[in-house]
N, C-alpha and C positions, 0 to 999 in steps of 0.2 A: 469737390474742394470742401463744399459747406457740409457734408456729412463729416469731415478729419475735423472742422471746427467744432461743430455738434459733438464732438468726443470727446473733448476737448471740458464739456461745460456738465461731465455729468458724475464726476467729483473724485473720488482716490479708487484707486486700482485695488481688483481683489487679492491681489496676492504682491509681497516681496519681491518674489521671482518676476512677475510682470510686470511691475514697476522694474525693476532693473532690467528688463529684456527690452521695453519704450523707449525707455529713458536713453541706455545705452545704443542702441540702434541708431536713434536721431541722434544724438550728441555723435557717434561716430563716422554717420554719413556726412555732417557737414564740417567733423573735422578733416575727414580724408579731402573734401574740397578747398581748405583754406590751410596744406600742409604740400601740397603735392611737389614734386621736383622735374627739375625738365631730364625727358629721355633722350639723348645725344646718341647720335648727330642726327637732328630730325627737329620740328613743332608739336612732338607728340612727349606725355607727360605719363609719370608713374607716380605710385604711392610710399609714403615713406611712413615708419610706424614712429609718428611723433604727436606733439601735442601743439595745437595753437594757441597762442596766449592769448588772443582777440577773443577767440572762440569763447575761452575760461570766464574773461572780463564779460564778455555778454552774456555767457550762462548766470553771472554773478549780478548783471543789470537787467536780466528779463525772471530771474526770481526777484528781485525787488520789486520789479513792476507787478507781477501776480500779489505778492504778499500786501501792495496799496492798493491796486485796483480790483483785484480777485479775479479776472478773466481776460483773455487775449482777443480783440474786437478783429472783427476782418480786416477793417482800414489799418491796426495797427501791422495785425501778420504780415498783409503786403507790402508795405514798409520795410520790415524787418530783412522780408525775403529780398526785397530787391537793393538791399543795404549787402545782405550775403552774397551776391548776382556782383555786384560792384567788385567786393572784396577778391571773389575768384577772379573775376577779370584783371584785377591789380596784380595778385598772386601770378596770374599767368604771365603777365605780361613782366613782372620782375623775375623770374626763374626763366623765362625762354631769350628775352633780347640778351642777355650775357651770353646764353648756348649758341644764339645764332648771330648775331652782330660782334660778339666778342667783348660787349662793352654793357653799362645799364643804358635802361633809355631815358629820355631827358624828352618830358612831358611837352613843353614847348616847342622845341628845337626840332623834334623828330614829328610832333604832332602837325605842325606846318607843312611837312611834304606827305603827310597819310595819304591827301587826294590821290597826287604821284603816284606814290607805291600800288595805289587800288589799279590805276590805268597800266601800269607795269604788268601787273599781275594778269589783268584781262587780255592785254595784246600777247602777254608771252605763253598761254596756255590757250587748248583749243576749247572749241563751245559747250562740248560734253564736262570737260573737267570742270571750269566754272560755273555750270549748275549741278555739277555735283557738290562743289565747295559750296556753293548759296544752301541747297536743300542740306548739307550737313551742320552748317551755320544756323539758320533758322530752328533746323530741330533739336539740334545740341541747345539752340538757346530755352527752346521751350522745356526741356529735361532738366537743366538746369535751374530753371525757375521753378518747375512743379516739384523736386528734390526738395531743394531750400521751401518749399512752404509748406509743404508736409511734415517735412523733419522740425520746423520752425513750432507749428502748432502741436507736435507732438510733446515736445520739450514742454511747452506753455501748460499743456495737460501734466505731465509728470510733475510740474512745480506745482500745482495745486495742492498736494499731497503733505501735511502739514508735518507729519511723521520724517519726512526726505530733510527737511529742511536743517538740524543740525549737523548733518552729513554731507549737506552739499556747502554749507559754511566755513567745515573745517577743511573741508579739500579745496575750495574755494581760496583759503588761509596760508595752507600749506605751498599749493603752486606758484601765489602771486609773493611769498616770501623765499621761495628757491628761485624765482625767475629773477627777482632784486638782488639778491644775493649773487649774482653771474655778475664773475668779470672777466672781461675777455683777453684782459692779460693774465690771468692768472690762474684760471679754472676753466673747465667746461661742461658746464651743466646740460648743455644743447642733445644730449643725448636723448633727451624726452622733450624737449622744448625746440620746436621751427624757428626757423627766424623770425621773426613778427614782420607783419605788414606796416605797421604805423612808423618805422625809421623811413621808409620807401614814400608813404603820403608823404610826411614831415619835409623830406628832402626836393620832393617834386613842388610843395608848395613855398618851399626858400627858392628855389629855381624861378619862378613864376614872380615872387615879388622881387627877386633882384634884377627883373627881366621888367616889367612894370614900374620900380619902385630903385631906379639906380641909385647905387649912391655912388659915385665915382664919374669921370670924366676921361675927357684924351688923355688925361695927364696919364690914366692905368694901364694904356697900351706901354707897351715892352721900348726899347729904345730902336729907330732905325738905325742901320749900316750908313757907309759914307758914301752915299751914291757920286764921288768926284772924280772918278776914273775917265780915260778918255777910248776907252776900247781897243787902243792901236795893238795888244797883242791878238788881236783877230782880224789884222792885216797881212795877207800874203800877197804874192806874187801877180795874181788877177787882182788886189782891191781888198777891199771887207768882205768878211764871209757871211754866206747865212745864217743864221743861229734858229734850230729848230727845236723849240722846246716842247718835248712829249711829256703829260702827264700818263701815265699809264693806270688804268683803271685795275685796283683791287691788286696790284701786281705788288705783292710783300715778298719780302725774306725768307717765309717758311717756303718757298719754291726752291731755294737753297739747303735751307736746313735740315727740312723736312726730308728723309733717306728716300721715302716713297716717292714723293715729287719730284726730288733732285735727279732719281733713275728716269721717272716718268718722262722728263722733261728734257734730257740728258741729247736726244739726237736732235730736236730740234734747236735747242739753245746750241750744241757745236754747228749748226747748218747754219746758224747767226756769226758764230765768230769766225767762220771760214767765209762768211760774204763780208763781214769788215775786214778781213784781212787781205781777200783777193780786190777789193777794191781799194787798195792801196789805204786805208785806214788804219787804227790802232784805237782801243777801248781801255778806259780805265775805268775802276769801281770805287763807289763808297758806301757803306751802310748807315742812314740814319734815321732817325726817331719820327715819326710822322704824327700831328699833334690831333689826329682821329685814328679811329679804327673800325672796318668791318662798311665804314659811310660817309658823310656828309665831307663828299672831297674838297667842294671849295674852301673848306677850310686848309686845307694843305696848298692849293691853287695860291690863297691869300700869303699864306707863312715863306713859300718860297718868293713871289716878286714882287712881297713889301720887306722882306725880311724879319717880320715881325711874330712873336709868340702868338699862334690863334688857336692856341687850345682849349680855350676858353669860345663857345660859339658867340657869347656876348660879343667880343672882345672884335670877331670879326666882323659883326655890323658896326661896329664904332669907328672900326677902322673903315670901313668902306664909306663913312660920314666923315673920314678925315682927309686933310691933304698932305700924307706921308708920301715920299716919293717912292717908283717903286721902278724896278727893272724895265718896264712897257715905256716909261716917261724916260729912263737913262738914256735906253734903244736911241727913241726918238729923238732925242736932242744930239745926236751924235750921226743925224744923217739917214737914216733909217727906218723903214717904211715898218709901223708894227700891227701886225695881223691878228686876231683872236679868231682861229678856228675850231669854234664848238658846236660839233655835230647832237651833241645831246641835249644843247638847250633847246627848248621847246616853247617857253613862254616869255612873255617881257621881263627886261631886267634891266631896268632903268638903274640900278645899284650898280652897273657894271659901268657906267662914266665915269665911275673913281680912276679904273686902269686907264680911260684914254686912247684905246687903239685907233689906228687910222681906219681900220676898219673890223670890224666885230659880225661876222658869218656864223648865224644859230643853224636851226635844223632847216628852216626854209631859205635862208639865205647862202647856203653852200651851193647848191644849184644840183642838187641828184633828183635825177627825172626816173631812177630804177626802182625795182620790185622794193616794197618794206620787207625788214625781217625782225618783228614784232615790236614792242616799245620802241628801243632804240633802233629807228628802221635803217639809219645809214650805217653798215659793215665797214670797219675801220681803213680796210685796204680801198674803200669807193672813196670815203673821205680824205684818204692820203693822195690819192692819185686826181683828185679834183681839187686840193691844196697844191697840189703840185704845178698841174696845168695853169691855175690861175695866177699863182703868185710864187713860187719855186723855179720854175722853169730856168735853166741856163742858160737858152740861148737866145733868152732877150733880155736887151741892154734896160737897165732898170736899177732904182736904189737897192741895197741891201736892204733884205727881211730881217727881219723878227719876229718869230710866226709862235702862236701859243695854240697845242692843239691835245685838248685833253678827250683822252679814247672813249669808245664805251662800249665795244664788241665783250669785254672782260669784266664787263657789268653785271651783278647776281641781276638774275636768276641764272648768267652765264647761257641763256639759250632766246629765242633761236640759233642760230650760231649759221653764217655764210659760207658758201665754201671758196676758196680762193681761186682766182682770174688770171691766165699767165697773160692775156692782156689786157696790159693795162690800160691805153687809150681806150678800152671798150668799156672802160668804167663811168666814164663820163657820157654814156649813152643810154638811155630808155632801158634799153636792150642788155645790159650789163648782165642780168641775172635772168632766168627763164623762171617761168610759172613751176614747174617740177621743182627745183633749185629749193624757192621757196618754201614750196608746198612737202616736203621731202625735210627742210630744215624743225619748220612747225610741228611736224609728226614726230618728233624727237622725242624720248622720253622725258618728263619733266616732274620727278620726285626728289624730296629730300634724299634720299640714300645715293641717290645718282650725281649729287652736287657735284662729288671731287671729278667724277668722269668727267663733267660738263665744263668744269674749272681747266682740269689738265690741256681736255679741249680747246678751250678759249684761248689759252697761253702759247698753243703749239701755235695757234692762227697767227696770235702778234707776235711770233718768232719769224713766221714764214713772212709774212708781209715787209716786216722791216726786213729780213732780209733780202727779200725780193727788190725793194725800193732802194737799200743803197749799195747793193750790185750792179744795178743795169739803168737806175733813175735818176740818184740823188745827182746833185754837182759834188764834184771833185772834192771842194774847198768845203761840202754843207759840215757846220759844226751840228750836231743832233747830242743834247741831252734829255737823256728818258730816266724820270722822275716815278717812283712808284706811289700812287697816293695815298694809299693806307694796305693794311693785311686785306688779305679778303675775309670775310665776315667768318664767325666761328664755326657755321657748319663744316669748312675747309680747314681754317687753321688750327682747328683745335683748340682747346681749352689750353688757357695758361701762356698763351702765344704773346710774345712779342709785341710792339708796335714798329718795328724795322720795317723801312722799307730802303731797297736796291735804288743807287742813281749811276746809271753808267751816260760816260761822257766819250761819245765818241767821231773821231776827228782825224786829216791826216797830218794837222798842226804838232807836231811832234815836241814844240817848245811849250806850247799850250798845256800839253797832257804832263810835262817833265813839273810844271809850277802843281799841277795839283796833285802827282805821285810825293811831292813833298807837303800836302794838306791833309791828310786823312783819307786820299785812294790810291789805290792798287791795282796792278796790272792786270788785266783778263774782265770776262763777265762776271765772278764770282765776286761778291762782297768780304771785305775782310772782317775778321768777327768784331773787332771795337769799333763801336759807330762814333761817327764826326764827331755826330750832336745832335742836338733838336734840327728839324729840318728847315726853320729859321736860320740856322748857322751856316747853311750850306751858302746864302747870297754872298756873304761876305766872300767866301771862300771864291765863289765863279767872278763875282766884281773884282780881286786881286788875281787870276786867273788871264779874264780877259782884258789886261793891262799889260803895260809896255813889256816886249819879250825880253827886252835886255842881251843877255847876250847867248850863242846859239847853247841849248843844253839837253839837245834832242840825243844826245851819246847815252843818257841813262835809259831814256827808252828804247834805244833798239834791241835791249833782249826781250820788251814786252811780245814781240811780235815772232819773234824766233820760239818760242816755246808753242805758244799757237799754233806754227804754221806744221810744228814736228807732232803734235796733237792731230792736226787735219791728218796730216798724212798717215797718223798711226788709225785714223777712222776711216782712211781712203783704204786703205788693205786690211780692214778689218770682215 
């Protein structure tokens, strides 16, 4: 590297062509490092023939430095090279996060979970995969820095030549005026300019400032619904029904809206539909808009449980520090035992005291003694079996239950996937799964191009255990509410997907379901085209449906099961 810097001190080039080649190559390399785009689907990138506005400004600043100081010292070259590397990392995050997650990255809120994401990757991949990834990361960082250092030093050498100064000044002026004239609403001159990084850095600084120096208090939270009902709509001939609220991880409407996904899941979804109706239940479905996309499930959990808009992560933290009412407290006041069943909770969560569950069972508190399946070590079927045995078994005399169960087996990277177990009681034992099953699941391919296949497999697993549970194990009066917490990451949902998620309410209480049909729900598992509204708007709808049943309105729901039964017969005959 010192040899490169030494060249910069030797003076003017031997020819104009030599100067153009040297300057052009260094500029092109730096420009490519700052203007690449994501190659979807996946984490890769590809070059784009556009200019970096920051690089044009940087060349102008470097030229001013050379005019003032004459040379670029080794220390200054190192600082500039590290700055280039930083901008490359910002660029990568800026173009990759929306393509992978489906939303922009939030440095503060997403950064808080970076360590957990690393642990997730480590426990989801094999040892040789992690070693290869680490080696590629170290080698890539070295090559990136070396390229930035050589290119920066070469630019500095080229800028020493005074005959180039008029050309550079003219080019910088014209490009700056062109970019300044760009008005997004009127015309697009980005055919030669890449989207700048400066707004991204400014936006992240504003997000950090908003967290560290908040300008609002509790009043900034949206209004809460009225938790003033009596839950009498849940009372049947055997008393109050248990309510199981399942937050289905990464369960988005893309599974219905995208033909390829809908076709791949048709058989598994049909089996769930059959199980629902053969167990004497009916299902109605709505479409709502989640407050998050591709991750940050807790925003959806809080939105529904409190009925408050949590689309801003800061409002979520504000909510947990407040004394707002929740569904958990509402059920507790009416004689229910409330249970938070959270196999994905792997660290202390003092903020969870806001919900005031009678029992909050985390990864260690659920009682799972079987083999681990990756970072989310407890398969959903096993977690459901343990919840049933410990809290929902209808054979025991007890208070009614309100249980909240966020699933994990459909969490990205959708790997490793546990097999279905027919013997549900065995899932409470240490021998629920064999070592061969665990090793086979871990050995399954783990790569970005196969993400869709893994997601479809995880969704089939979700439908399978739900169908099994409802058909053979659940209490006949159980009210099961299944809510997608957010769409799957953009690697699965694709570019431009909505933030909509399905909501299923499954019950044998047709009067309850009839009230939902008048509030934005439709018969069957398929969500209607029209959204009910944001997820927090679902809370008052459920509260109203859970209240006094009034007159017998089941006639309007009788037709729900008839088409489904016909469809089931058609599937059986095909």
